Each structure stands twice: as C-alpha cells, then as structure tokens.
C-alpha positions, 0 to 999 in steps of 0.5 A: 454172362453179360454184365455192365462193366464198372466205371474205371479211370486210367491215369499216368501214375504219379509218384504217390501211386508208387505207395498205393501200388506197394500197398496193394501188391503186398498181398500174396494172393495178388502176387501169386503169379508175379513172383509171389513175394512183395517188392520194396517200395523203391521197385514201385517208385522206379516202375511208376517213373518208368511208366511216366517216361513210356507215356511221354515217349510212346503215348501209353504205359501201365496206367494207374487204375482208379475206381468210381471213388477215385481210389487207386485199385491197381494198374492196367496198360501197355509197355514194351516187353524188354526181357530177353525171352518171350515176345521180345520187342512186342508191346505187352498189355497187362494188369494187376488189381487189388484182391478186394476188386477181383471178379467185378469187371474192373480189369476187363473194363480197363483193358478195353480202354487200354486197347482203345488208347493203344490202337489210337497210337497206331499200333497193330497188335499187342501180346499178353504174357500170362502164367499158364495157371492164372485162370482169371487173367486167361479169362480176361484175354478171352474176353478181349478176343486174344488168341493163344500164340505161343508157350514159353518156360519162364527162366527164373521160375521155370513155369509155363507162360502163355503168350496171347496175341491180339491184332488191332 
C-alpha cells in the first residue's frame, strides 16, 4: 500500500516536552515493548536534557515529533547505543508514538526525515533495536530498507531483540 505520508515536524525536545512525553508514554500499550510500565516525570526530564546535549554535540538526537497542528505526539531520532550489550558504540534510530496516532504513517515519515538528517552529519550507517514481538516497528524498519543483522537476548527482560541495520 503506497499512501502519502502525513506532515510531521521534528524539533529538539524542550524541557516542556518532558511533560508531553510523560503523558503520552504513560499508556501501557505504548510501553508494551519498552518495559511495560510508565516512567516517572524525572526520567523524561533527564531524557530530554540528554537529547538537547546530543543535538548540540552530535547534530542529532531523539527529536520531539509534532503533528500538523504542532502538538507533540512522540519522538523519533537517533542517539548512541550506550548499553554494554547489543550494538554498543553504534548509532540507533528509534521512535515512540502516542497510541492515537498509530497506523497513520507518522513514524515512517519522521524516520525518513531522521535518516536524512543523520546522513547529513556524515554517518555511514544506523541500527534499530526492536523487540522481536513488535510487528509495527519491524514493519517500519522494512519500509526504511533496513535488514536484520543480529539477534540479542535482552539482559533484564530476557526477551529476544532484533538489530536491524541500514547503510547510509
């Protein structure tokens, strides 16, 4: 199915966006493949601050994703994979979206924009770590042209995670 992707805007997350992310990501369905439980507001305050640093230092981050009306509906972007398992040292592209916007093309549109921005910084590739049960995110990796490169068992949940790779 080829359909026009929705208009989406990405911006460096503001301190206020931490509140929007906290509200959006309090939905158990949104968090199903991200630990299941909502995080405290302080987690998102730290996360948005870290993303502002990434943008200043690297030229990319997890940007706040805004819909046509300018409302924050999630995030999409890239950041270093800093865990001691998985694709350590690689740049991971990722996304998380408010439930009410699923299935409308927002993540794909924002991920395409992310790839353009990341490519402009001179990076030659990205990875995406996806829970093996997350069919929606796996579909996004396919639409982006990513290929399955590796499989990991996550240390905390002991779940299978797929590492998708895209050469830029």
